[in-house]
N, CA, C and O of each residue as an XYZ file, in Angstrom:
664
protein
N       0.762     -1.340     -0.035
C       0.220      0.207      0.055
C       0.665      1.261     -0.173
O       0.246      2.270     -0.741
N       1.966      0.851      0.527
C       2.955      2.525      0.866
C       3.231      2.252     -0.881
O       2.396      2.878     -1.535
N       3.673      1.896     -1.272
C       4.229      2.152     -2.870
C       2.904      3.160     -3.276
O       2.927      4.390     -3.297
N       1.604      2.163     -3.631
C       0.623      3.081     -4.702
C       0.376      4.466     -3.735
O      -0.070      5.314     -4.508
N       0.464      4.961     -2.563
C       0.902      5.965     -1.786
C       2.096      6.647     -2.777
O       1.877      7.408     -3.720
N       3.029      6.309     -2.447
C       4.578      6.869     -3.013
C       4.124      7.255     -4.898
O       4.258      8.431     -5.238
N       3.853      6.703     -5.477
C       3.497      6.665     -6.865
C       2.247      7.472     -7.568
O       1.965      7.658     -8.752
N       1.595      7.886     -6.294
C       0.258      8.529     -6.752
C       0.408      9.923     -7.419
O       1.398     10.634     -7.242
N      -0.599     10.242     -8.162
C      -0.238     11.235     -9.072
C      -2.206     12.325     -8.807
O      -3.373     11.965     -8.962
N      -1.666     13.422     -8.446
C      -2.670     14.120     -8.291
C      -3.440     14.406     -9.370
O      -4.667     14.467     -9.286
N      -2.462     14.701    -11.007
C      -3.076     14.895    -11.955
C      -3.722     14.086    -12.676
O      -4.658     14.364    -13.425
N      -2.993     12.500    -12.374
C      -3.661     11.489    -12.965
C      -5.186     11.268    -12.435
O      -6.189     10.940    -13.070
N      -5.027     11.542    -11.141
C      -6.510     11.510    -10.465
C      -7.578     12.317    -10.901
O      -8.706     11.835    -10.794
N      -7.459     13.372    -11.339
C      -8.407     14.121    -11.287
C      -8.685     13.730    -12.729
O      -9.878     13.555    -12.977
N      -7.834     13.558    -13.726
C      -8.012     13.104    -14.971
C      -9.098     11.574    -15.143
O      -9.889     10.960    -15.859
N      -8.476     11.611    -14.053
C      -9.483      9.398    -14.506
C     -11.056     10.019    -13.132
O     -12.260      9.772    -13.203
N     -10.469     10.634    -12.331
C     -12.322     10.830    -11.474
C     -13.013     12.179    -12.645
O     -14.208     12.409    -12.459
N     -12.476     12.826    -13.517
C     -12.966     13.620    -14.713
C     -13.529     12.830    -15.277
O     -14.757     12.911    -15.314
N     -12.641     11.426    -16.142
C     -13.228     10.783    -17.277
C     -14.345      9.977    -16.624
O     -15.207      9.720    -17.463
N     -14.669      9.419    -15.244
C     -15.212      8.792    -14.741
C     -16.796      9.378    -14.747
O     -17.819      8.809    -15.125
N     -16.589     10.906    -14.112
C     -17.802     11.581    -14.145
C     -18.213     11.459    -16.022
O     -19.199     10.862    -16.454
N     -17.739     11.791    -16.416
C     -18.063     12.305    -17.851
C     -18.765     10.392    -18.483
O     -19.919     10.171    -18.849
N     -17.846      9.557    -18.424
C     -18.612      8.069    -18.449
C     -19.929      7.957    -17.912
O     -20.899      8.082    -18.660
N     -20.091      7.685    -16.419
C     -21.343      8.303    -15.720
C     -21.956      8.773    -16.496
O     -22.499      8.015    -17.301
N     -22.204     10.517    -16.652
C     -23.015     11.193    -17.575
C     -23.271     10.569    -18.759
O     -24.431     10.260    -19.029
N     -22.292     10.311    -19.580
C     -22.407      9.495    -21.163
C     -23.370      8.115    -20.547
O     -24.560      8.055    -20.853
N     -22.820      7.183    -19.783
C     -24.059      6.020    -19.222
C     -25.396      6.509    -19.341
O     -26.181      6.193    -20.235
N     -25.705      7.599    -18.031
C     -26.857      7.577    -17.741
C     -27.521      8.699    -19.066
O     -28.745      8.757    -18.956
N     -27.243      9.149    -19.680
C     -27.944     10.036    -20.921
C     -28.212      8.479    -21.689
O     -29.322      7.965    -21.831
N     -27.275      8.057    -22.007
C     -27.461      6.655    -23.420
C     -27.828      5.407    -22.962
O     -28.361      4.544    -23.661
N     -27.537      5.299    -21.748
C     -27.696      3.946    -21.230
C     -28.567      3.311    -20.015
O     -29.198      2.263    -19.879
N     -28.273      4.569    -19.104
C     -29.092      4.039    -18.369
C     -30.659      3.802    -18.343
O     -31.236      2.807    -17.902
N     -31.191      4.872    -18.880
C     -32.526      5.341    -19.402
C     -33.105      4.312    -20.018
O     -33.937      3.634    -19.416
N     -32.764      4.056    -21.253
C     -33.100      2.958    -21.809
C     -33.296      1.761    -20.995
O     -34.332      1.104    -20.891
N     -31.915      1.519    -20.306
C     -31.996      0.190    -19.256
C     -32.928      0.425    -18.778
O     -33.751     -0.321    -19.309
N     -33.426      1.043    -18.031
C     -34.137      1.394    -16.842
C     -35.646      1.718    -17.466
O     -36.590      1.606    -16.684
N     -35.962      2.181    -19.068
C     -37.181      2.017    -19.529
C     -37.321      0.626    -19.908
O     -38.461      0.170    -19.818
N     -36.402     -0.143    -20.312
C     -36.517     -1.228    -20.528
C     -36.810     -2.580    -19.500
O     -37.281     -3.692    -19.738
N     -36.288     -1.918    -18.213
C     -36.700     -2.743    -16.977
C     -37.841     -2.514    -16.708
O     -38.668     -3.418    -16.586
N     -38.234     -0.741    -16.499
C     -40.089     -0.672    -15.935
C     -41.009     -1.084    -17.460
O     -42.238     -1.149    -17.423
N     -40.333     -1.304    -18.576
C     -41.245     -1.659    -19.868
C     -41.386     -3.338    -19.195
O     -42.432     -3.884    -18.844
N     -40.228     -3.814    -19.162
C     -40.232     -5.754    -18.791
C     -40.946     -5.314    -17.459
O     -42.087     -5.728    -17.666
N     -40.958     -4.797    -16.368
C     -41.382     -4.748    -15.044
C     -43.112     -5.158    -15.376
O     -43.806     -6.161    -15.207
N     -43.321     -3.835    -15.910
C     -44.868     -3.506    -16.967
C     -45.455     -4.900    -17.372
O     -46.517     -5.265    -16.868
N     -44.837     -5.629    -18.203
C     -44.822     -6.796    -19.172
C     -45.526     -7.849    -18.064
O     -46.688     -8.246    -18.145
N     -44.521     -8.229    -16.961
C     -44.525     -9.115    -16.402
C     -45.791     -8.819    -15.200
O     -46.115     -9.812    -14.550
N     -46.584     -7.373    -14.851
C     -47.717     -7.383    -14.708
C     -48.758     -7.615    -15.287
O     -49.793     -8.026    -14.762
N     -48.531     -7.308    -16.722
C     -49.763     -7.905    -17.193
C     -49.707     -9.220    -17.656
O     -50.647     -9.851    -18.139
N     -48.585     -9.597    -17.491
C     -48.886    -11.513    -17.674
C     -49.303    -12.325    -16.604
O     -49.768    -13.456    -16.747
N     -49.082    -11.565    -15.192
C     -49.905    -12.026    -14.251
C     -50.979    -11.873    -14.079
O     -51.697    -12.635    -13.432
N     -51.451    -10.463    -14.828
C     -52.910    -10.373    -14.908
C     -53.516    -11.196    -15.792
O     -54.611    -11.699    -15.541
N     -52.887    -11.406    -16.869
C     -53.670    -11.955    -17.891
C     -54.060    -14.022    -17.398
O     -54.993    -14.785    -17.649
N     -52.519    -14.176    -16.500
C     -53.070    -15.296    -16.186
C     -53.742    -15.545    -15.145
O     -53.983    -16.697    -14.786
N     -54.124    -14.530    -14.537
C     -55.039    -14.506    -12.972
C     -56.397    -14.796    -14.181
O     -56.864    -15.935    -14.156
N     -56.932    -13.920    -15.076
C     -57.865    -13.851    -15.798
C     -57.973    -14.845    -16.275
O     -59.135    -15.241    -16.179
N     -57.100    -15.761    -16.962
C     -57.133    -17.143    -17.864
C     -57.310    -17.957    -16.678
O     -58.143    -18.846    -16.857
N     -56.832    -17.937    -15.617
C     -57.034    -18.666    -14.154
C     -59.121    -19.095    -13.895
O     -59.926    -20.026    -13.886
N     -58.994    -17.476    -13.723
C     -60.188    -17.485    -13.189
C     -61.235    -17.904    -15.099
O     -62.099    -18.754    -14.885
N     -61.223    -17.701    -15.777
C     -61.459    -18.378    -17.264
C     -61.833    -19.718    -16.967
O     -62.971    -20.180    -16.875
N     -60.842    -20.230    -16.842
C     -60.606    -21.830    -16.608
C     -61.409    -22.371    -15.708
O     -61.970    -23.430    -15.990
N     -61.628    -21.728    -14.407
C     -63.040    -22.407    -13.695
C     -64.338    -21.965    -13.965
O     -65.360    -22.383    -13.422
N     -64.243    -20.971    -14.955
C     -65.616    -20.535    -15.542
C     -66.236    -21.794    -16.672
O     -67.356    -22.203    -16.974
N     -65.070    -22.061    -17.005
C     -64.689    -22.918    -18.140
C     -65.123    -24.621    -17.606
O     -65.665    -25.469    -18.315
N     -64.844    -24.723    -16.665
C     -64.667    -26.148    -15.541
C     -65.692    -26.144    -15.090
O     -66.413    -27.128    -15.254
N     -66.186    -24.906    -14.268
C     -67.882    -24.905    -13.722
C     -68.672    -25.225    -14.903
O     -69.605    -26.006    -14.714
N     -68.464    -24.712    -16.268
C     -69.828    -24.745    -17.302
C     -69.724    -26.329    -17.591
O     -70.702    -27.075    -17.590
N     -68.411    -26.729    -17.836
C     -68.398    -28.258    -18.302
C     -68.970    -29.234    -17.440
O     -69.831    -30.048    -17.773
N     -68.392    -29.100    -16.186
C     -69.226    -29.980    -14.950
C     -70.775    -29.572    -15.391
O     -71.457    -30.470    -15.885
N     -71.319    -28.333    -15.240
C     -72.580    -28.303    -15.628
C     -73.237    -28.656    -16.620
O     -74.457    -28.821    -16.646
N     -72.398    -28.812    -17.605
C     -73.026    -29.520    -18.681
C     -72.993    -30.976    -18.788
O     -73.821    -31.657    -19.392
N     -71.739    -31.491    -18.010
C     -71.503    -32.962    -18.000
C     -72.807    -33.761    -17.020
O     -73.197    -34.926    -17.101
N     -73.117    -33.032    -16.415
C     -74.416    -33.289    -15.432
C     -75.617    -33.173    -16.175
O     -76.410    -34.056    -15.849
N     -76.030    -32.437    -17.025
C     -76.815    -32.146    -18.127
C     -76.748    -33.567    -18.567
O     -77.493    -34.476    -18.201
N     -75.842    -33.625    -19.329
C     -75.657    -35.249    -20.370
C     -76.104    -36.053    -19.358
O     -77.171    -36.647    -19.516
N     -75.415    -36.191    -18.245
C     -75.529    -37.744    -17.964
C     -77.540    -37.843    -17.361
O     -78.250    -38.841    -17.239
N     -77.859    -36.406    -17.127
C     -78.847    -36.731    -16.942
C     -80.117    -36.580    -17.899
O     -81.282    -36.630    -17.503
N     -79.642    -36.355    -19.436
C     -80.184    -36.694    -20.157
C     -80.005    -38.142    -20.990
O     -80.789    -38.486    -21.875
N     -79.053    -38.791    -20.640
C     -78.541    -39.866    -20.630
C     -79.669    -40.579    -20.021
O     -80.567    -41.083    -20.696
N     -79.630    -40.609    -19.062
C     -80.295    -41.511    -17.877
C     -81.775    -41.325    -18.126
O     -82.480    -42.329    -18.023
N     -82.390    -40.064    -18.470
C     -83.616    -40.273    -18.739
C     -84.198    -41.076    -20.367
O     -85.343    -41.456    -20.611
N     -82.771    -41.158    -21.438
C     -82.850    -41.340    -22.414
C     -83.003    -43.375    -22.378
O     -83.686    -44.239    -22.928
N     -81.918    -43.295    -21.393
C     -82.376    -44.982    -21.020
C     -83.398    -45.836    -20.018
O     -83.600    -47.021    -19.754
N     -83.972    -44.423    -19.578
C     -85.317    -44.607    -18.962
C     -86.546    -45.246    -19.837
O     -87.268    -46.234    -19.704
N     -86.416    -44.097    -20.887
C     -86.967    -44.415    -21.668
C     -87.253    -45.395    -22.685
O     -88.249    -46.036    -23.018
N     -85.660    -45.272    -23.198
C     -85.504    -47.166    -23.633
C     -86.220    -48.138    -23.496
O     -86.883    -48.814    -24.283
N     -85.990    -48.178    -22.098
C     -86.126    -49.429    -21.146
C     -87.925    -49.307    -20.670
O     -88.376    -50.320    -20.136
N     -88.567    -48.516    -20.798
C     -90.128    -48.441    -21.077
C     -90.232    -48.573    -22.183
O     -90.126    -49.799    -22.144
N     -90.411    -48.278    -23.661
C     -90.534    -48.486    -24.921
C     -89.595    -50.582    -25.006
O     -89.852    -51.362    -25.922
N     -88.795    -50.862    -24.034
C     -88.551    -52.324    -24.710
C     -89.205    -53.055    -23.983
O     -89.324    -54.241    -24.290
N     -89.876    -52.479    -22.682
C     -90.810    -53.395    -21.538
C     -92.130    -53.222    -22.226
O     -92.994    -54.073    -22.010
N     -92.456    -51.954    -23.244
C     -93.674    -52.107    -23.583
C     -94.268    -52.884    -24.923
O     -95.385    -53.331    -25.182
N     -92.848    -52.838    -25.758
C     -93.147    -53.881    -26.868
C     -92.568    -55.056    -26.454
O     -92.938    -55.771    -27.385
N     -91.919    -55.792    -25.722
C     -91.900    -57.334    -24.916
C     -93.377    -57.652    -24.279
O     -93.860    -58.769    -24.097
N     -94.076    -56.144    -23.936
C     -95.897    -57.308    -23.094
C     -96.611    -57.058    -24.397
O     -97.293    -58.010    -24.778
N     -96.603    -55.562    -25.469
C     -97.388    -55.840    -26.277
C     -97.192    -57.042    -27.376
O     -98.244    -57.455    -27.864
N     -95.965    -57.662    -27.830
C     -95.510    -58.962    -28.273
C     -95.932    -60.014    -27.512
O     -96.603    -60.855    -28.109
N     -95.698    -60.203    -26.251
C     -96.645    -61.117    -25.560
C     -97.730    -61.228    -25.795
O     -98.038    -62.299    -26.316
N     -98.867    -60.191    -25.536
C    -100.460    -59.776    -25.618
C    -100.705    -60.304    -27.199
O    -101.662    -61.055    -27.386
N     -99.740    -59.872    -28.493
C     -99.984    -60.299    -29.476
C     -99.900    -61.683    -29.898
O    -100.707    -62.173    -30.687
N     -98.759    -62.433    -29.291
C     -98.479    -63.774    -29.221
C     -99.519    -64.336    -28.809
O    -100.078    -65.235    -29.437
N     -99.973    -63.810    -27.533
C    -101.689    -64.845    -27.143
C    -102.342    -64.736    -27.719
O    -102.963    -65.753    -28.028
N    -102.743    -63.429    -28.338
C    -103.988    -63.819    -28.989
C    -103.574    -64.339    -30.468
O    -104.525    -64.494    -31.233
N    -102.597    -64.557    -30.849
C    -102.409    -64.994    -32.475
C    -102.206    -66.862    -32.358
O    -102.411    -67.711    -33.225
N    -101.631    -67.051    -30.632
C    -101.893    -68.368    -30.443
C    -103.618    -68.760    -29.960
O    -103.821    -69.974    -29.990
N    -104.590    -68.091    -29.622
C    -105.638    -68.278    -29.175
C    -106.424    -68.468    -30.295
O    -107.422    -69.180    -30.409
N    -105.846    -67.721    -31.163
C    -107.167    -67.248    -32.457
C    -106.611    -68.949    -33.642
O    -107.496    -69.520    -34.279
N    -104.800    -69.574    -33.720
C    -104.008    -70.483    -33.863
C    -105.332    -71.736    -33.182
O    -105.891    -72.417    -34.042
N    -105.700    -71.933    -31.868
C    -106.023    -73.019    -30.636
C    -108.156    -72.982    -31.608
O    -108.895    -73.855    -32.062
N    -108.227    -71.782    -31.483
C    -109.552    -71.738    -32.390
C    -109.798    -72.215    -33.886
O    -110.491    -73.051    -34.466
N    -109.086    -71.472    -34.126
C    -109.149    -72.469    -35.748
C    -108.463    -73.899    -35.287
O    -109.062    -74.502    -36.177
N    -107.959    -74.598    -34.855
C    -107.513    -75.526    -34.940
C    -108.770    -76.033    -34.503
O    -109.509    -76.502    -35.370
N    -109.114    -76.026    -33.417
C    -110.499    -76.712    -33.048
C    -111.643    -76.640    -33.716
O    -112.543    -77.477    -33.660
N    -111.637    -75.601    -34.390
C    -112.688    -75.494    -35.913
C    -112.404    -76.536    -36.460
O    -112.948    -77.631    -36.318
N    -111.397    -76.201    -37.220
C    -110.830    -77.157    -37.989
C    -110.998    -78.747    -37.692
O    -111.092    -79.434    -38.709
N    -111.045    -79.364    -36.570
C    -110.786    -80.296    -35.075
C    -112.676    -80.745    -35.478
O    -113.070    -81.840    -35.881
N    -113.500    -79.552    -35.210
C    -114.941    -80.085    -35.167
C    -115.224    -80.386    -36.762
O    -116.048    -81.201    -37.177
N    -114.568    -79.749    -37.377
C    -115.270    -79.937    -39.292
C    -114.964    -81.287    -39.122
O    -115.915    -82.053    -38.968
N    -113.650    -81.805    -39.118
C    -112.888    -82.735    -39.499
C    -114.139    -83.973    -38.602
O    -114.390    -85.025    -39.190
N    -114.711    -83.733    -37.423
C    -115.301    -84.754    -36.824
C    -116.942    -84.660    -37.122
O    -117.771    -85.368    -36.552
N    -117.188    -83.848    -37.928
C    -118.298    -83.464    -38.646
C    -118.648    -84.453    -39.658
O    -119.592    -85.229    -39.809
N    -117.271    -84.095    -40.494
C    -117.184    -84.997    -41.039
C    -116.814    -86.726    -41.710
O    -117.151    -87.448    -42.648
N    -115.982    -86.742    -40.609
C    -115.898    -87.933    -40.177
C    -117.338    -88.532    -40.230
O    -117.927    -89.089    -41.157
N    -117.742    -88.236    -38.901
C    -119.575    -88.718    -38.355
C    -119.931    -88.838    -39.805
O    -119.805    -89.971    -40.269
N    -120.303    -88.002    -40.526
C    -121.211    -87.709    -41.531
C    -120.967    -89.367    -42.581
O    -121.861    -90.085    -43.028
N    -119.392    -89.559    -42.714
C    -118.882    -90.067    -43.498
C    -119.705    -91.617    -42.816
O    -120.625    -92.248    -43.336
N    -119.280    -91.783    -42.041
C    -119.758    -92.727    -40.876
C    -121.014    -93.370    -41.071
O    -121.264    -94.563    -41.246
N    -121.846    -92.263    -41.005
C    -123.330    -92.520    -40.916
C    -123.743    -92.963    -42.518
O    -124.551    -93.785    -42.949
N    -122.855    -92.077    -43.148
C    -123.060    -92.650    -44.558
C    -122.614    -94.431    -45.071
O    -123.211    -95.121    -45.897
N    -121.352    -94.809    -44.228
C    -121.070    -95.903    -44.425
C    -121.942    -97.096    -43.901
O    -122.269    -98.173    -44.399
N    -122.199    -96.462    -42.666
C    -123.323    -97.356    -41.755
C    -124.475    -97.585    -42.693
O    -124.691    -98.776    -42.919
N    -125.376    -96.600    -43.375
C    -126.203    -96.441    -43.922
C    -126.258    -97.489    -45.157
O    -127.303    -98.133    -45.247
N    -125.555    -97.657    -45.825
C    -124.873    -98.295    -47.105
C    -124.710    -99.383    -46.450
O    -125.462   -100.239    -46.917
N    -123.901    -99.895    -45.325
C    -124.091   -101.456    -45.177
C    -125.317   -101.591    -44.858
O    -125.616   -102.658    -45.393
N    -126.148   -101.238    -44.378
C    -127.828   -101.333    -43.612
C    -128.808   -101.727    -44.858
O    -129.535   -102.714    -44.970
N    -128.577   -100.546    -45.836
C    -129.284   -101.474    -47.108
C    -128.300   -102.496    -47.724
O    -128.911   -103.458    -48.189
N    -127.114   -102.565    -47.849
C    -126.775   -103.619    -48.484
C    -127.044   -104.641    -47.326
O    -127.044   -105.768    -47.823
N    -127.282   -104.690    -45.931
C    -127.589   -105.988    -45.103
C    -128.789   -106.506    -45.262
O    -129.084   -107.699    -45.336
N    -129.893   -105.021    -45.344
C    -131.152   -105.238    -45.813
C    -131.686   -105.912    -47.010
O    -132.571   -106.767    -47.045
N    -131.122   -105.481    -47.834
C    -130.941   -105.977    -49.409
C    -130.897   -107.348    -49.428
O    -131.833   -107.957    -49.946
N    -129.745   -108.079    -48.837
C    -129.317   -109.228    -48.952
C    -130.480   -110.491    -47.864
O    -131.156   -111.439    -48.263
N    -130.267   -109.900    -46.319
C    -131.704   -110.377    -46.255
C    -132.945   -110.638    -46.731
O    -133.558   -111.629    -46.333
N    -133.610   -109.545    -47.892
C    -134.773   -109.195    -48.118
C    -134.523   -110.579    -49.288
O    -135.144   -111.640    -49.231
N    -133.481   -110.237    -50.293
C    -133.270   -111.471    -51.356
C    -133.141   -112.599    -50.660
O    -133.796   -113.424    -51.297
N    -132.646   -113.158    -49.654
C    -132.715   -114.113    -49.044
C    -134.444   -114.419    -48.777
O    -135.127   -115.325    -49.255
N    -134.753   -113.579    -48.064
C    -136.049   -113.744    -47.398
C    -137.263   -113.991    -48.982
O    -138.152   -114.813    -48.759
N    -137.284   -113.462    -50.162
C    -137.746   -113.273    -50.855
C    -137.217   -114.146    -52.153
O    -137.538   -113.820    -53.296
N    -136.418   -115.230    -51.886
C    -136.169   -115.971    -52.813
C    -136.993   -116.990    -52.799
O    -137.152   -117.554    -53.881
N    -137.761   -117.529    -51.573
C    -138.587   -118.623    -51.977
C    -140.163   -118.297    -51.717
O    -140.430   -117.838    -50.606
N    -141.455   -118.532    -52.831
C    -142.363   -118.050    -53.385
C    -142.906   -117.760    -51.871
O    -142.923   -116.629    -51.386
N    -143.342   -118.926    -51.200
C    -143.895   -118.972    -49.931
C    -143.911   -118.361    -48.834
O    -144.746   -118.175    -47.949
N    -142.230   -117.899    -49.134
C    -141.697   -117.449    -47.705
C    -142.068   -115.407    -48.330
O    -142.296   -114.657    -47.381
N    -142.088   -114.900    -49.410
C    -143.069   -113.839    -49.964
C    -144.573   -113.903    -49.574
O    -145.140   -112.927    -49.083
N    -145.146   -114.982    -49.789
C    -146.874   -114.816    -49.772
C    -146.821   -114.744    -47.922
O    -147.742   -114.139    -47.373
N    -145.849   -115.307    -47.151
C    -146.286   -115.103    -46.002
C    -145.951   -113.854    -45.548
O    -146.822   -113.337    -44.848
N    -144.532   -112.936    -45.807
C    -144.246   -111.771    -45.911
C    -145.580   -110.256    -46.037
O    -145.824   -109.245    -45.379
N    -146.039   -110.816    -47.083
C    -147.228   -110.314    -47.835
C    -148.596   -110.524    -46.911
O    -149.647   -110.028    -47.319
N    -148.575   -111.075    -45.984
C    -150.024   -111.078    -45.394
C    -149.597   -110.443    -44.112
O    -150.253   -109.527    -43.617
N    -148.490   -110.922    -43.557
C    -147.574   -110.303    -42.099
C    -148.016   -108.693    -42.457
O    -148.608   -108.016    -41.617
N    -147.674   -108.185    -43.746
C    -147.349   -106.829    -43.767
C    -149.037   -106.164    -43.638
O    -149.299   -105.239    -42.868
N    -150.024   -106.795    -44.495
C    -151.038   -106.769    -44.374
C    -152.214   -106.487    -42.935
O    -153.112   -105.711    -42.608
N    -151.446   -107.748    -42.390
C    -152.395   -107.675    -40.726
C    -151.507   -106.174    -40.312
O    -152.161   -105.170    -40.030
N    -150.164   -106.141    -40.308
C    -150.021   -105.079    -39.490
C    -151.102   -103.716    -39.985
O    -151.596   -102.874    -39.234
N    -151.203   -103.790    -40.930
C    -152.185   -102.344    -41.711
C    -153.141   -102.616    -40.878
O    -153.327   -103.742    -40.416
N    -153.989   -101.374    -40.554
C    -155.636   -101.599    -39.752
C    -155.965   -100.602    -41.023
O    -155.467    -99.552    -41.429
N    -157.035   -101.437    -41.444
C    -158.122   -101.103    -41.938
C    -159.163   -100.001    -41.116
O    -159.599   -100.429    -40.047
N    -159.623    -98.528    -41.554
C    -160.591    -97.760    -40.739
C    -161.712    -98.208    -41.443
O    -162.836    -97.824    -41.122
């Protein structure tokens, strides 16, 4: 340190001080003001960005609330649609069962009518066959009895005896 004090030059000190002051003034005029302005602008930009972020946060909360509301409405609508679909399904099943029952009853009635018709036709056919057989048997019996002349005369006498004359 002693060497610095011994080598000290007052003129050099004044010139260095004068140059330093000029440099500070030049920096103040041309550099610090733009630097401070840019720092101020940066600070203002940060404030605006924070405000925008806060607004975006509020907007996101509103959008989230709206989306939750829409989701609840969609769920309620889905439940209503499912309930309506179940009711329609149950109604269709009940209608189909009723229609099947009606169709089954109709088919049973038609089958019974067909059976009755077939039964009547069979009975009529049997009666016809019985009548034909009876006529055939009677014809054979009468032929047998009428083959002899004495039997024929006896039959005529019996028939005349059965008839009452007034």
